[in-house]
C-alpha positions as CSV (number, residue, x, y, z in Angstrom):
1,X,0.0,0.0,0.0
2,X,2.8,2.4,0.9
3,X,4.6,1.7,-2.4
4,X,1.3,2.3,-4.3
5,X,0.9,5.7,-2.6
6,X,4.5,6.5,-3.3
7,X,4.3,5.8,-7.0
8,X,0.9,7.4,-7.4
9,X,2.3,10.6,-5.8
10,X,5.3,10.5,-8.1
11,X,3.2,10.1,-11.2
12,X,0.9,13.0,-10.1
13,X,3.9,15.2,-9.4
14,X,5.3,14.5,-12.9
15,X,2.0,15.1,-14.6
16,X,1.5,18.4,-12.6
17,X,5.0,19.5,-13.7
18,X,4.4,18.7,-17.3
19,X,1.1,20.7,-17.2
20,X,2.7,23.7,-15.5
21,X,5.7,23.8,-17.9
22,X,4.0,22.7,-21.2
23,X,4.4,26.1,-22.8
24,X,8.1,26.9,-22.1
25,X,10.3,24.0,-20.9
26,X,13.7,25.3,-21.8
27,X,16.0,26.5,-19.1
28,X,19.1,28.7,-19.5
29,X,22.4,26.9,-20.3
30,X,20.9,23.4,-20.4
31,X,21.4,20.6,-23.0
32,X,17.9,19.9,-24.5
33,X,16.6,16.5,-23.5
34,X,15.2,15.8,-27.0
35,X,16.6,15.6,-30.5
36,X,17.9,19.1,-30.2
37,X,20.5,17.8,-27.7
38,X,22.2,15.5,-30.2
39,X,25.9,16.6,-30.7
40,X,25.6,19.0,-27.8
41,X,28.5,18.2,-25.5
42,X,29.1,20.4,-22.5
43,X,26.0,22.4,-21.5
44,X,25.9,25.6,-23.7
45,X,27.2,28.8,-22.3
46,X,24.9,31.8,-23.0
47,X,25.0,35.1,-21.1
48,X,21.5,36.0,-22.2
49,X,19.1,35.3,-19.4
50,X,15.4,34.4,-19.3
51,X,15.2,34.3,-15.5
52,X,12.1,35.8,-13.9
53,X,11.9,33.6,-10.8
54,X,12.5,30.0,-9.7
55,X,11.4,27.6,-12.5
56,X,11.1,23.9,-12.1
57,X,11.4,21.6,-15.2
58,X,10.1,18.0,-14.8
59,X,11.4,15.7,-17.5
60,X,12.2,12.1,-18.0
61,X,12.9,9.2,-20.3
62,X,11.6,5.7,-21.0
63,X,13.2,3.0,-23.2
64,X,12.6,-0.6,-24.1
65,X,14.4,-3.1,-26.4
66,X,13.6,-6.2,-28.2
67,X,16.6,-8.4,-28.2
68,X,17.4,-11.2,-30.7
69,X,21.0,-12.1,-30.0
70,X,23.0,-15.4,-30.1
71,X,26.2,-16.2,-28.3
72,X,28.8,-19.0,-28.4
73,X,32.3,-19.9,-27.3
74,X,34.7,-22.9,-27.4
75,X,32.8,-25.0,-25.0
76,X,32.3,-23.5,-21.5
77,X,28.5,-23.6,-20.8
78,X,26.6,-20.4,-21.5
79,X,23.2,-19.3,-20.3
80,X,20.5,-20.1,-22.8
81,X,19.0,-16.9,-24.3
82,X,16.3,-16.3,-26.8
83,X,14.4,-13.5,-28.5
84,X,12.2,-11.3,-26.3
85,X,11.8,-7.9,-24.7
86,X,14.1,-6.6,-22.0
87,X,13.1,-4.8,-18.8
88,X,11.9,-1.3,-19.7
89,X,14.0,1.4,-18.1
90,X,12.9,4.9,-16.9
91,X,14.5,8.1,-15.7
92,X,13.1,11.1,-13.8
93,X,14.8,14.5,-14.3
94,X,14.4,17.5,-12.2
95,X,16.0,20.7,-13.4
96,X,15.5,23.9,-11.5
97,X,16.5,27.5,-12.4
98,X,17.3,28.7,-8.9
99,X,18.6,32.1,-9.7
100,X,19.9,34.1,-12.7
101,X,22.8,31.9,-13.9
102,X,22.3,29.2,-11.3
103,X,20.8,25.9,-12.2
104,X,20.3,22.5,-10.4
105,X,20.0,19.1,-12.0
106,X,18.9,15.8,-10.4
107,X,18.4,12.5,-12.2
108,X,16.7,9.5,-10.6
109,X,16.7,6.0,-12.2
110,X,13.1,4.9,-11.7
111,X,13.9,1.5,-13.2
112,X,17.3,0.1,-14.4
113,X,18.8,-3.3,-15.2
114,X,20.8,-3.5,-11.9
115,X,18.3,-1.6,-9.7
116,X,14.7,-2.3,-10.6
117,X,13.8,0.0,-7.7
118,X,14.3,3.8,-7.9
119,X,17.6,5.4,-6.9
120,X,19.3,8.7,-7.5
121,X,22.0,8.6,-10.2
122,X,23.5,12.1,-9.7
123,X,22.8,15.8,-8.9
124,X,24.8,19.0,-9.2
125,X,24.5,22.8,-9.2
126,X,25.8,24.7,-12.2
127,X,26.9,28.3,-11.8
128,X,27.2,30.6,-14.9
129,X,26.8,33.9,-13.1
130,X,27.5,35.4,-9.7
131,X,24.5,37.7,-9.6
132,X,23.6,36.2,-6.2
133,X,26.7,38.0,-4.7
134,X,25.7,41.3,-6.2
135,X,24.5,42.4,-9.7
136,X,27.4,42.4,-12.2
137,X,29.9,40.8,-9.8
138,X,32.9,39.5,-11.9
139,X,30.7,39.7,-14.9
140,X,33.5,39.8,-17.5
141,X,35.1,36.7,-16.1
142,X,31.8,34.8,-15.6
143,X,30.9,35.4,-19.3
144,X,33.5,32.7,-20.0
145,X,33.5,30.6,-16.8
146,X,31.2,27.8,-15.6
147,X,31.4,26.0,-12.3
148,X,29.7,22.6,-11.6
149,X,29.6,21.2,-8.1
150,X,28.0,18.0,-6.9
151,X,27.8,14.2,-6.9
152,X,27.8,14.1,-10.7
153,X,28.7,12.4,-13.9
154,X,32.4,13.4,-14.4
155,X,33.5,15.0,-17.7
156,X,36.2,12.6,-18.8
157,X,36.3,12.4,-22.6
158,X,33.5,13.2,-25.0
159,X,32.1,9.7,-25.5
160,X,30.0,9.9,-22.4
161,X,27.9,12.7,-24.0
162,X,26.8,10.3,-26.7
163,X,26.3,7.2,-24.6
164,X,23.0,5.8,-23.3
165,X,22.4,6.8,-19.7
166,X,19.9,4.1,-18.6
167,X,16.6,5.3,-20.2
168,X,18.2,8.4,-21.8
169,X,19.0,6.8,-25.1
170,X,17.9,9.6,-27.5
171,X,21.5,11.0,-27.9
172,X,23.0,7.6,-28.9
173,X,22.6,6.6,-32.5
174,X,23.3,3.0,-31.5
175,X,21.8,0.7,-28.9
176,X,25.0,-0.2,-27.0
177,X,27.8,2.0,-25.6
178,X,31.5,1.4,-26.0
179,X,33.1,-1.9,-24.9
180,X,35.2,-0.1,-22.2
181,X,32.5,2.3,-21.1
182,X,34.3,5.2,-19.3
183,X,31.6,6.6,-17.0
184,X,31.6,7.4,-13.3
185,X,29.7,9.6,-10.8
186,X,31.8,11.0,-8.0
187,X,31.6,14.0,-5.6
188,X,33.6,16.9,-6.9
189,X,33.8,20.1,-8.8
190,X,34.7,21.1,-12.4
191,X,35.7,24.6,-13.6
192,X,35.3,25.5,-17.3
193,X,36.7,28.3,-19.3
194,X,35.4,29.0,-22.8
195,X,36.4,31.6,-25.3
196,X,36.0,31.8,-29.1
197,X,35.5,28.1,-29.5
198,X,38.3,27.0,-27.1
199,X,37.4,25.1,-24.0
200,X,39.4,24.1,-20.9
201,X,38.3,22.3,-17.8
202,X,39.9,21.3,-14.6
203,X,38.2,19.1,-12.0
204,X,38.8,17.1,-8.8
205,X,36.7,14.4,-7.1
206,X,36.9,12.3,-4.0
207,X,37.1,9.2,-6.3
208,X,34.2,7.4,-4.6
209,X,31.1,6.0,-6.2
210,X,29.4,5.2,-2.9
211,X,30.0,7.9,-0.4
212,X,31.1,6.9,3.1
213,X,33.3,8.3,5.9
214,X,34.7,4.8,6.7
215,X,38.1,3.6,5.6
216,X,39.7,7.1,5.5
217,X,43.1,5.7,4.5
218,X,41.6,4.7,1.1
219,X,40.3,8.2,0.4
220,X,42.0,10.7,-1.8
221,X,41.7,13.1,-4.8
222,X,41.1,12.0,-8.4
223,X,42.0,14.6,-11.0
224,X,40.5,15.2,-14.4
225,X,41.1,17.8,-17.1
226,X,40.0,18.6,-20.7
227,X,41.3,20.9,-23.4
228,X,39.7,21.4,-26.8
229,X,38.2,23.4,-29.6
230,X,34.7,23.4,-30.9
231,X,33.6,25.7,-33.7
232,X,33.1,26.4,-37.4
233,X,36.8,26.4,-38.5
234,X,36.4,28.4,-41.7
235,X,34.5,31.7,-42.4
236,X,31.4,31.0,-44.4
237,X,31.5,27.2,-43.7
238,X,28.0,27.2,-42.1
239,X,27.5,23.5,-42.8
240,X,30.8,22.5,-41.3
241,X,31.5,21.9,-37.6
242,X,34.8,20.7,-36.1
243,X,35.5,19.7,-32.5
244,X,38.6,18.1,-31.0
245,X,39.2,17.5,-27.3
246,X,41.8,15.7,-25.2
247,X,41.0,14.5,-21.7
248,X,42.8,13.0,-18.7
249,X,41.7,11.2,-15.6
250,X,44.1,10.2,-12.8
251,X,43.8,8.5,-9.4
252,X,46.1,6.6,-7.2
253,X,44.8,7.3,-3.7
254,X,41.4,5.5,-3.6
255,X,40.5,1.9,-2.6
256,X,39.0,1.2,-6.0
257,X,38.7,3.2,-9.2
258,X,35.3,2.9,-10.8
259,X,36.1,4.6,-14.1
260,X,35.1,1.5,-16.2
261,X,32.6,-0.1,-13.7
262,X,30.5,2.7,-12.3
263,X,27.4,2.4,-14.5
264,X,24.9,0.5,-12.4
265,X,22.2,0.9,-15.0
266,X,23.8,-1.9,-17.0
267,X,24.6,-3.0,-20.5
268,X,22.0,-3.1,-23.3
269,X,23.0,-6.6,-24.4
270,X,21.3,-8.7,-21.7
271,X,23.0,-11.9,-20.5
272,X,25.4,-12.3,-23.5
273,X,28.5,-14.4,-22.7
274,X,27.2,-15.2,-19.2
275,X,27.2,-18.5,-17.3
276,X,24.0,-20.6,-16.8
277,X,23.4,-19.2,-13.3
278,X,23.6,-15.6,-14.4
279,X,20.8,-13.1,-13.8
280,X,20.0,-9.8,-15.6
281,X,20.3,-8.0,-12.3
282,X,23.4,-9.6,-10.9
283,X,25.3,-9.8,-14.2
284,X,24.4,-6.4,-15.5
285,X,27.6,-5.6,-17.5
286,X,27.2,-8.2,-20.2
287,X,29.2,-7.4,-23.3
288,X,31.4,-4.8,-21.7
289,X,35.0,-5.1,-20.5
290,X,36.5,-3.7,-17.3
291,X,40.3,-3.9,-17.1
292,X,40.1,-4.0,-13.3
293,X,43.0,-1.7,-12.6
294,X,42.0,-1.4,-8.9
295,X,43.2,1.7,-7.1
296,X,45.6,3.2,-9.6
297,X,44.4,4.5,-13.0
298,X,45.7,7.1,-15.5
299,X,43.6,7.4,-18.6
300,X,43.8,9.6,-21.7
301,X,41.1,10.1,-24.3
302,X,41.1,12.0,-27.6
303,X,37.8,12.7,-29.4
304,X,37.6,14.2,-32.9
305,X,34.1,15.2,-34.1
306,X,33.4,16.4,-37.7
307,X,30.0,17.3,-39.1
308,X,29.4,18.4,-42.7
309,X,25.7,18.7,-43.6
310,X,24.1,15.5,-42.6
311,X,27.4,13.5,-42.5
312,X,29.0,13.0,-39.1
313,X,32.2,11.4,-37.8
314,X,33.0,10.8,-34.1
315,X,36.1,9.0,-32.9
316,X,37.6,7.8,-29.7
317,X,41.3,7.1,-29.0
318,X,41.8,6.0,-25.4
319,X,44.9,4.8,-23.6
320,X,44.6,3.8,-20.0
321,X,47.0,2.2,-17.6
322,X,47.0,1.2,-13.9
323,X,47.3,-1.7,-11.5
324,X,45.8,-3.2,-8.4
325,X,47.5,-2.7,-5.0
326,X,48.5,-6.4,-5.2
327,X,50.3,-6.0,-8.6
328,X,53.9,-4.9,-9.1
329,X,53.8,-3.9,-12.7
330,X,51.5,-1.4,-14.5
331,X,49.2,-2.8,-17.2
332,X,47.7,-0.9,-20.1
333,X,44.8,-1.0,-22.5
334,X,44.1,0.8,-25.7
335,X,40.5,1.4,-27.0
336,X,39.8,2.7,-30.5
337,X,36.3,3.6,-31.9
338,X,35.1,5.3,-35.0
339,X,31.5,6.0,-36.0
340,X,30.1,7.4,-39.2
341,X,26.5,8.7,-39.2
342,X,24.5,10.1,-42.1
343,X,21.3,12.0,-41.1
344,X,18.7,12.9,-43.7
345,X,15.1,13.8,-44.2
346,X,13.2,16.8,-42.9
347,X,15.0,18.1,-39.8
348,X,17.4,15.1,-40.1
349,X,14.8,12.8,-38.6
350,X,16.3,9.7,-40.3
351,X,19.8,8.3,-40.0
352,X,22.0,5.3,-40.9
353,X,25.3,4.6,-39.3
354,X,28.1,2.3,-38.4
355,X,30.6,2.0,-35.6
356,X,33.8,-0.2,-35.2
357,X,35.2,-0.5,-31.7
358,X,38.3,-2.4,-30.5
359,X,40.0,-3.0,-27.1
360,X,43.5,-4.4,-26.6
361,X,45.5,-4.9,-23.5
362,X,47.1,-7.1,-20.8
363,X,45.0,-8.8,-18.1
364,X,46.2,-9.3,-14.6
365,X,47.1,-12.9,-15.4
366,X,49.5,-11.7,-18.1
367,X,47.3,-12.6,-21.1
368,X,47.2,-10.2,-24.0
369,X,43.5,-10.1,-25.1
370,X,41.5,-8.1,-27.6
371,X,37.9,-7.5,-28.3
372,X,36.2,-6.1,-31.4
373,X,32.7,-5.0,-32.0
374,X,30.9,-3.9,-35.2
375,X,27.5,-2.1,-35.0
376,X,25.3,-1.1,-37.9
377,X,22.3,1.1,-37.0
378,X,19.3,2.9,-38.5
379,X,16.9,5.3,-36.7
380,X,13.8,7.4,-37.2
381,X,12.8,10.4,-35.0
382,X,9.0,10.0,-35.1
383,X,9.0,13.4,-33.3
384,X,11.8,15.2,-31.6
385,X,11.0,13.3,-28.4
386,X,10.5,9.8,-29.8
387,X,13.2,7.7,-31.5
388,X,12.9,4.2,-33.0
389,X,16.2,2.4,-33.9
390,X,17.4,-1.0,-35.0
391,X,21.0,-2.3,-34.7
392,X,23.0,-5.3,-35.8
393,X,25.9,-6.1,-33.5
394,X,28.8,-8.5,-33.8
395,X,31.3,-8.8,-31.0
396,X,34.4,-11.1,-30.9
397,X,36.7,-12.1,-28.0
398,X,40.3,-13.2,-28.6
399,X,43.2,-14.2,-26.4
400,X,41.3,-15.4,-23.3
401,X,42.3,-18.6,-21.4
402,X,40.5,-21.8,-22.6
403,X,38.9,-22.4,-19.2
404,X,37.2,-19.0,-19.3
405,X,33.7,-18.3,-20.7
406,X,35.2,-15.8,-23.2
407,X,37.5,-18.2,-25.0
408,X,36.8,-18.0,-28.7
409,X,33.6,-16.2,-27.7
410,X,31.3,-14.1,-29.8
411,X,27.7,-12.7,-29.8
412,X,25.7,-11.2,-32.7
413,X,22.2,-10.4,-33.8
414,X,19.6,-7.7,-33.9
415,X,18.4,-5.1,-31.3
416,X,15.3,-3.0,-31.7
417,X,14.9,0.0,-29.3
418,X,12.2,2.6,-28.7
419,X,13.3,5.7,-26.8
420,X,11.2,8.6,-25.4
421,X,12.8,11.6,-23.8
422,X,11.3,14.9,-22.7
């Protein structure tokens, strides 16, 4: 009964928010949650304000997939999987314009693969002006500076801006994310400086996914930084956009680094390459790879992005190294990914695309392994808030020990996904 009341109240709150904000749902300096947010990376920086009082924006996302994948290996038993629907996922977003140049964001996973029950993913405050100190305070500097503070998705690399975040799948032209899915939510702060297309960011976090005051000796600072350029590189080239960024993430003071394992929402490829006792909740990272570096990680990512008319290229070059506290030598991994998308139709509401993704590196047992994934995708924006997409995926595993489930492993097949975001 209590749960029924809770969910009824939540639904009523969402519907009330939608009714109150139906006419004007955009907030200052916020990435749109619909098709307009595609190829938007950091939240936009605009000094023009529309603030006339506290404004609450209630949004969300809902996504479901039909999965038709097969998997096989050299002989170690795999769980029997067939063709059917996966668990629908849902997000609830609260965005609040608190003051002129001050915005709050809070995302709750209402349903996810690893947590069928609701839980908060992240939240932060974004400061673009210091008008709350006094009108015009440090105005010239703040025209180029943004500050984010909170328990939030950290801005390492550009790939996380195009990935699926539980039910928020409308930015991703594919169904799955990268094999090594760099994503983490940690308590910290990021300071941005933007001027004439150039962007710089410096951030620091406490390196913890789950916040706690226990085990103080395993606490420390994790550092991240980004430098890049994003603009039309030539005068008169209105159809051409070029972006290039380089990012770094470093930690060596925490008990465990979560850079490649923090996403508790789970992979889109349910139960592929899993053992017969696996469950969708307990084995929620199917198809991904975590190098398990432990407490010491240094990662670099370079991301080029080029768009000319409806043709887009986005690339990822990532090199990460690290070790566990029990290891003597540092191990390293290299991830490469390239995707080519062509958008066409009225308002670019159709697209076709392909992505090729590889991972190579040394496991803790000394094996040199490599994984490769090919994805072919097509999508249709029925409206700016509704996306239907189909993907063919083929992933190969090489170099793993014969006694492991990944030896000579592969999975392939079709995924259909329907995504709503508002």
